[in-house]
N, C-alpha and C positions, 0 to 999 in steps of 0.2 A: 460678848464672848461668843455669842450665836453665830455671828458674821464669822470671826476667825475659825470658828470651828469648821462652818462651811466651805472657807478657803482652803484650811489645811486637807479636809476629806475630798475636795474635789482635786487638787493637787496630790495626795497621795493614790488616788483613786486612777488619775490618769497615767502616774507612773507605773504602778502596776497593773494595769492592765496592758498599757504598752510590754511592756518587762515580759509580762505573763504569756500574752500572745505569741510574741516571739519566739519565748523558750516552748510553749506548747505547741505550737502549728507552723513554725520556721526553724527547726533543728539546725540545719546547716547554717541558715544564719546567723543564729544564736552561737554557734562553734566557730565561726569565722570572729564574730564581734566579741566573745568573752574566753580568756583563755582557759578558765576553770573548766568549760563544757566539755574539751578534747579529752580531760581525764575522768569524766563522767559519763555514768550510763546514761545512754538515750532515755531510758526508762524514769529515774531520777530525774531528769533536768525536765521532763516531760511533765512528770507529777508538782514539781517546783511551780511551772510555768502555772497548769491548771491551776494549783492552789493561789497563785499572785492573783491571778484572772479573777479568780470567784472571791477571792478578799478582796480585790479592788472595787467589782460590782457590788460587792453587799456595803462596803462604807456610805455608797451613796445611794442605791434604789431601796433596800430596807426603811431608813431613817426619812427617805424624802417621799416616799409612796404611804408614810405609816403602818405598814404591812410588818408587823414583828420588829419593829425599832430598835428592840435590844439587841438583835442581830449585828447591828451598826459597831455599838462598843466589843461586842466580843468577835466579830471580824478584826479589829483594830488590835486586839490582845493577840489574836492568831498570827497576824502578820506580823506583829512587834516578835512573836516569838522565833517565828520564819528568820527576821532580820537581826535576830540575836544569833542565832545558830549559822546563818550565812556571814556573818563579822567573823565569829569564832574559826569557822572554815576560812576564811582570807588569811587571818592572822595566821594561822598554822602555814598555811602557803607562802607567809610575809609577802602579801598582797595587802600591803596597807593602805592603799588609797580604795579600793574595792572595801576593806572594813570601815573606812571613816563614813564612806555614803550611807553602807550599811545600818552604823551609829544615828546617823542623822535620820534615817527612815525610821529607825525604832524609836526615837525620842518624839518624832511626830506622830507615830501610830501610839504612841503613850499620850501623848496630848489628846488626841481623838477619844481613846478609849476612856480617860478618866473625867474628861468635859462631858461625854454622853451617857456615863454612869449616872 
């Protein structure tokens, strides 16, 4: 089980660090790649990006370093909440493919949270 958790943590960290970095530091690229960014304020997009970036880092660093390893499942729960709201946002906009990706990431984040608690 520990190996499966590490694989999922690594995958989620990779996804959230990349996506978060783009939203936080490359707004123009995010605007071109993600349709919803055009209808959302730059501040909110940056906030979401920083949240995803920090959550992705916390998924790996806290547990791997043994420094407050409780932060790993807390980060997983926080990212699951972000994905829940993202899925609802995409459903409201009738962007069902985006919502599907969010639901999958939500499920993986919950798997890590439950496994690490």
